[in-house]
Structure formats: structure tokens, C-alpha cells
N, C-alpha and C positions, 0 to 999 in steps of 0.2 A: 528228587528233592534233596537239597543239601542238608547237612547237619544243622539243627536248629529250626528246620521247617516244622510247622505245627498246624493243628486243626482241632475242631471240636465237633461233636455230633453224637449220634446214637451208636451203641455197640450191642452185639448179641454174642452168644457163645455156641459152639458146636463141638460134637465129639464123634464124628463119623470115622469109619475105618478105611475109607477109600484113599486113593492117591490125591495129593494136592496138585495144584497147577504147576508147582516147581518140580514135580516128579517124585517127591518123597512121600512116604505113607504118612497119613495123618495120625499123630500120636497125641491123644487127649491129655496125656500126662506131661507133655513138654510145653514150655512157655512160647507158643507160636500164635500167629494171627494172620488173617487175610485182609488185604487192602487192594483197592482197585488198581493203583498205579505205582506204588513204591516198589523199588527193585527187591527181588528175592534176596534174603540175607540181611536186609536193613534192620537195625536195632531201633526199637521205638519204645519210649517211656509212655505208658498209658495211665491216666489218673481218673478214678471214678469221682465225678463232681459232687455226688451226694455225700460220700463218706471220706473222701480225701485219700483213699488207699491207692497205691501205685504198684505197677509191675513193669518189668522190661521184657518185651517180647521180640521175637525174630519173625519177620514177614516171610512166609513160605507158601502163600496161597493167594488166589484172587477172590474178590468179593468185598463186601457184601453187595447183593443185588437188590436191596430193599431201600426205597427212598428214605433219606434222612439218616441212614446208617453209614458210618465211616470205617468201622472195623468189625470183623468177626474174630473173636478170640477163642483159644482152646479152653477146654474145661478147667485145666490147671490154672490158666491165667484168670479165668472168671472167678475161680475160688479165691485167688489172691485179691481180686478186686471186690469181693463180697457181693457178686451178682448172680450166683447160682440159682437161688430161689426165684428171683425176679425175672431171670432170663435175658433181660436187657438193662442197659444203664446209659446215662448220659456221661460221656467221657471227653477228655481232652488228651491229645497225644503230641509228642515232640520227638522228632528224629534225632537220635543221639549217635548214630554211627552206621 
């Protein structure tokens, strides 16, 4: 997807200690996310539609594999988006680089 490509849908967060699909270890303290098809290293601006909070994440994993979800974000990104307690949120995202 080129810069400017965008989408909306559900997001959840995860904080596993396992390796990601890109081969790096999952670090819940970094601003990263999983997407089904965006290239690893792609920077994406994610906005929580309920509260308007945004964060920029780097794609480093594959998923989510739940219908209706477009992103799985790290715990740090979820904290910035204000979705830790809810576990999920409706978000929109835009590829920025």
C-alpha cells in the first residue's frame, strides 16, 4: 500500500514475548503493530475513533486473525490510544511511510 492508503475497523492489543512474523522479538513497550498485508517497517498513523487519540506505529507482525479487526497493536500503542482497559477499539489508520 502506498503512503496515504487508509482503512478503518477494529483493533486489539497484545503483549506476548514471542517472536513476530518479521523475526524480531515482540516488545510491548515499543510502538508496533500487526497487519495482515502491509510491509514490515511500514509506518502507520492509528486513530481511536471514540476519543480521537492517535499514535504512529511500525508494522512488524502479521494479524489480526479475528473477523472485523484490521490491526493488533502493542501495549504501549494501546496505552497511547486509550484502549488498555477496553481491550479493543474502533480505529482508522493511514499509511504515512
